[in-house]
C-alpha positions in Angstrom: -29.3 45.1 4.1 -28.4 41.7 2.9 -30.5 38.7 3.9 -30.2 35.0 3.9 -31.7 34.6 0.4 -29.1 37.0 -1.0 -26.3 35.1 0.7 -27.6 31.9 -0.8 -27.6 33.5 -4.3 -23.9 34.4 -3.8 -23.2 30.8 -2.8 -24.9 29.5 -5.9 -23.0 32.0 -8.1 -19.7 30.8 -6.6 -20.6 27.1 -7.2 -21.6 27.9 -10.8 -18.3 29.6 -11.4 -16.4 26.8 -9.7 -18.0 24.3 -12.1 -16.3 26.1 -15.0 -12.9 26.5 -13.5 -10.1 24.6 -15.1 -7.6 25.4 -12.3 -8.2 23.3 -9.1 -7.0 26.0 -6.8 -9.5 28.5 -8.2 -12.3 26.0 -8.0 -11.4 25.2 -4.4 -11.4 28.9 -3.5 -14.8 29.5 -5.1 -16.2 26.4 -3.2 -14.8 27.8 0.0 -16.4 31.1 -0.7 -19.7 29.3 -1.3 -19.5 27.6 2.0 -18.8 30.9 3.8 -21.9 32.4 2.1 -23.9 29.4 3.2 -22.7 30.0 6.8 -23.7 33.6 6.6 -27.2 32.6 5.4 -27.6 30.2 8.3 -26.5 32.8 10.7 -29.0 35.3 9.2 -31.7 32.7 9.4 -31.0 32.2 13.1 -31.3 35.9 13.7 -27.6 36.3 14.1 -25.4 39.2 13.0 -24.7 38.2 9.5 -26.5 41.3 8.0 -24.3 44.0 6.5 -24.4 47.2 8.4 -24.0 45.9 11.9 -20.7 44.1 12.0 -19.1 46.3 14.7 -22.0 46.1 17.0 -22.3 42.4 16.6 -18.6 41.9 17.1 -18.7 43.9 20.3 -21.7 42.0 21.5 -20.0 38.7 20.7 -17.0 39.8 22.7 -19.1 41.0 25.6 -18.3 44.7 25.1 -20.8 47.5 25.1 -21.9 48.8 21.7 -21.1 52.3 20.6 -17.4 52.1 21.0 -17.4 52.5 24.8 -14.5 51.0 26.7 -15.5 47.9 28.6 
């Protein structure tokens, strides 16, 4: 499972790549990706559902539906 530290490493990698991009659009995309990784790290730190392997259960929980694919 991924954790907040790994998400932050991905964010740092995106920022490092962005620093070397000559095309503004590519740089902006990488910086946007870095921001999303940071958001995932913050969610993981807060005990949220940002860990890989549980997205369906978390999505269902967030929508107020029972886990396990049951109709609700």
